[in-house]
C-alpha positions in Angstrom: -18.1 -3.6 -8.0 -21.1 -4.3 -5.7 -23.0 -1.1 -4.8 -22.0 -1.5 -1.1 -18.4 -1.7 -2.0 -18.7 1.4 -4.2 -20.3 3.3 -1.3 -17.5 2.2 1.1 -14.8 3.3 -1.4 -16.5 6.6 -1.9 -16.8 7.2 1.8 -13.1 6.2 2.3 -12.0 8.6 -0.5 -14.1 11.4 1.0 -12.5 10.8 4.4 -9.0 10.7 3.0 -9.5 13.7 0.8 -10.5 16.1 3.6 -8.5 19.2 2.8 -7.3 17.7 -0.5 -9.1 17.9 -3.8 -10.6 14.4 -4.5 -9.1 14.6 -8.0 -5.6 14.5 -6.6 -6.5 11.4 -4.5 -8.2 9.7 -7.4 -5.4 10.5 -9.8 -2.9 8.9 -7.4 -5.2 5.9 -6.9 -5.1 5.4 -10.7 -1.3 4.9 -10.4 -1.7 1.9 -8.2 -2.3 -0.5 -11.1 1.2 -1.5 -12.3 2.0 -0.1 -15.7 5.3 0.9 -17.3 4.0 4.4 -18.0 3.4 5.1 -14.4 6.9 6.3 -13.9 6.3 9.6 -15.9 2.8 9.9 -14.4 4.2 9.6 -10.8 6.8 12.3 -11.5 4.1 14.5 -12.9 1.8 13.9 -10.0 4.6 14.7 -7.5 5.3 18.0 -9.5 1.6 18.9 -9.4 1.3 18.1 -5.7 4.4 20.3 -4.9 2.8 23.2 -6.9 -0.5 22.9 -4.9 -0.8 24.6 -1.5 -1.5 21.5 0.4 1.0 20.9 3.3 -0.1 17.3 4.0 0.5 16.4 0.3 3.9 18.1 0.5 4.8 15.8 3.3 3.7 12.7 1.4 5.6 13.7 -1.8 8.8 14.4 0.3 8.5 10.8 1.5 8.1 9.6 -2.1 11.1 11.7 -3.2 13.3 10.1 -0.5 12.8 6.7 -2.0 11.7 7.4 -5.6 13.3 4.2 -7.0 11.2 2.0 -4.7 8.0 4.0 -5.4 8.6 3.8 -9.1 9.3 0.1 -9.0 6.1 -0.5 -7.0 4.0 1.4 -9.5 5.6 0.0 -12.7 6.5 -3.6 -12.1 4.0 -6.4 -11.8 6.0 -8.2 -9.1 5.3 -7.9 -5.4 6.1 -9.7 -2.2 2.5 -10.0 -0.9 2.5 -13.7 -0.7 5.8 -13.8 1.3 4.5 -11.2 3.7 1.3 -13.2 4.2 3.3 -16.3 5.1 5.5 -14.3 7.5 2.4 -12.8 9.2 0.8 -16.3 9.6 4.0 -17.8 11.0 4.3 -15.0 13.6 0.6 -15.4 14.6 1.1 -19.2 15.1 4.3 -18.5 17.1 2.5 -16.0 19.3 -0.4 -18.4 19.9 2.0 -21.2 20.9 4.3 -19.1 23.2 5.1 -21.1 26.2 3.0 -24.1 25.3 5.2 -26.5 23.4 8.6 -26.9 21.8 10.0 -26.2 18.3 8.8 -29.6 16.9 5.1 -28.8 17.4 5.6 -25.2 16.1 7.3 -26.6 13.0 4.5 -29.1 12.6 1.8 -26.5 12.8 3.5 -24.2 10.4 4.0 -26.9 7.8 0.5 -28.2 8.1 -1.3 -24.9 8.4 
């Protein structure tokens, strides 16, 4: 990583970890690379976070527990829908820019060509 990017990441981690030990934040960040072994590591991280006296992490882990299957899939499978979400966002932006200016034919043309 370039030195400026490293500095930005360190600053972001320090901001996010106010009140939480940086090792907890960094250990969770290590789970963000899809790997089949992340299932057990996620469950261990949640258990450790529940044992810590950090209310904001308890709230986060309760959210993970509510949809543990989706969280596990996101951390273990290499598939994602990022490209689809990008196309949806671009389509909505074009639609908003063209609101009230032209009909569906021009909107379709801009989406297909853009």
